[in-house]
C-alpha positions as CSV (number, residue, x, y, z in Angstrom):
1,M,0.0,0.0,0.0
2,S,1.2,3.5,-0.8
3,D,0.9,6.4,1.6
4,E,-0.2,8.7,-1.2
5,R,-3.8,9.9,-1.1
6,P,-5.7,10.4,-4.3
7,S,-6.4,14.0,-5.0
8,N,-10.0,15.2,-4.7
9,P,-11.0,16.8,-8.1
10,Y,-13.9,18.7,-6.4
11,R,-11.7,20.5,-3.9
12,P,-10.5,24.0,-4.9
13,P,-6.7,24.5,-5.1
14,A,-5.1,25.8,-2.0
15,T,-4.4,29.5,-2.0
16,N,-2.4,31.7,0.4
17,Q,-5.2,33.9,1.7
18,P,-8.5,33.9,-0.2
19,G,-10.1,37.3,-0.7
20,I,-6.9,39.3,-0.3
21,D,-5.5,40.9,-3.4
22,P,-1.8,40.6,-4.0
23,P,0.2,43.8,-3.3
24,V,0.7,46.2,-6.2
25,P,4.3,46.3,-7.3
26,S,5.9,49.5,-5.8
27,G,7.6,50.6,-9.0
28,Q,4.4,51.6,-10.8
29,G,3.8,54.8,-8.8
30,S,0.6,56.1,-7.2
31,I,-2.8,57.2,-8.5
32,V,-3.1,59.8,-5.8
33,L,0.3,61.2,-6.7
34,G,-0.8,61.5,-10.3
35,I,-4.0,63.3,-9.4
36,V,-2.2,65.8,-7.1
37,L,0.4,66.4,-9.9
38,A,-2.3,67.0,-12.5
39,W,-4.1,69.6,-10.2
40,G,-0.7,71.2,-9.4
41,V,0.3,71.5,-13.0
42,M,-3.1,72.9,-14.0
43,I,-3.1,75.5,-11.2
44,V,0.5,76.6,-11.6
45,G,0.2,76.6,-15.4
46,V,-3.0,78.7,-15.4
47,L,-1.5,81.2,-12.9
48,A,1.7,81.4,-14.9
49,L,-0.2,81.9,-18.1
50,A,-2.3,84.6,-16.6
51,G,0.7,86.4,-15.2
52,V,2.5,86.3,-18.6
53,A,-0.6,87.2,-20.5
54,N,-0.9,90.3,-18.3
55,V,2.2,91.6,-20.1
56,M,1.6,89.9,-23.5
57,P,-2.2,89.6,-24.0
58,A,-1.8,87.5,-27.1
59,L,-0.8,84.6,-24.8
60,L,-4.4,84.3,-23.5
61,Y,-5.0,82.1,-26.5
62,G,-2.6,79.5,-24.9
63,W,-5.3,78.3,-22.5
64,F,-4.9,74.8,-23.9
65,V,-1.2,74.5,-22.9
66,P,-1.6,73.3,-19.2
67,P,-4.1,70.5,-20.0
68,L,-2.0,69.4,-23.0
69,A,1.1,69.3,-20.7
70,V,-0.8,67.2,-18.2
71,A,-1.9,64.7,-20.9
72,I,1.6,64.5,-22.4
73,V,3.3,64.0,-19.0
74,G,0.7,61.4,-18.1
75,L,1.3,59.4,-21.3
76,V,5.1,59.7,-20.9
77,L,4.9,58.4,-17.4
78,M,2.7,55.4,-18.5
79,R,5.3,54.6,-21.2
80,A,8.2,54.9,-18.7
81,G,6.7,52.3,-16.4
82,K,4.9,54.5,-13.9
83,R,1.6,53.3,-15.1
84,R,-0.4,54.2,-11.9
85,T,1.0,57.7,-11.7
86,G,0.2,58.3,-15.4
87,K,-3.3,57.0,-15.0
88,G,-3.7,59.3,-12.0
89,M,-2.6,62.3,-14.0
90,L,-5.2,61.5,-16.7
91,L,-7.8,61.0,-14.0
92,G,-6.8,64.3,-12.4
93,L,-7.2,66.0,-15.8
94,A,-10.7,64.5,-16.1
95,S,-11.6,65.7,-12.6
96,V,-10.4,69.2,-13.5
97,F,-12.7,69.2,-16.5
98,G,-15.5,67.9,-14.3
99,V,-15.1,70.7,-11.8
100,L,-15.0,73.2,-14.6
101,V,-18.2,71.9,-16.1
102,L,-19.9,72.1,-12.7
103,L,-18.7,75.6,-12.0
104,V,-19.9,76.8,-15.4
105,A,-23.3,75.2,-14.9
106,A,-23.6,76.8,-11.5
107,C,-22.7,80.3,-12.9
108,F,-25.3,79.9,-15.7
109,G,-27.8,78.8,-13.1
110,L,-27.2,81.8,-11.0
111,V,-27.5,84.1,-14.0
112,M,-30.8,82.5,-15.2
113,V,-32.4,82.7,-11.7
114,N,-31.6,86.4,-11.5
115,G,-33.6,87.2,-14.7
116,G,-31.3,85.8,-17.4
117,F,-29.0,87.9,-19.6
118,G,-31.6,90.6,-20.2
119,G,-31.3,91.8,-16.6
120,L,-27.6,92.5,-17.0
């Protein structure tokens, strides 16, 4: 007789700890860091653009430069191996646009409640 037991085909394979996800590799960055970087680049970029446009008004047409910079840096980080930080930057850019849409909607709502544009 052998000491080997036959394997039970109905028994699930043994795992370390069921229900716990494996840790994320530390070399991929952080989503929160990407969101904070995106907001920082947007705020500093818009303030710098406004300051320079105060001297040279033609630069007011460069409003697309800060969001473009965030998108490019996010994509470069994703290609360089910092995938989570790059995704965080793109999520941060989306949240900036979301806040912008909500602020514009609130301003139009306030204008319309006060009699619309005819009351101005």
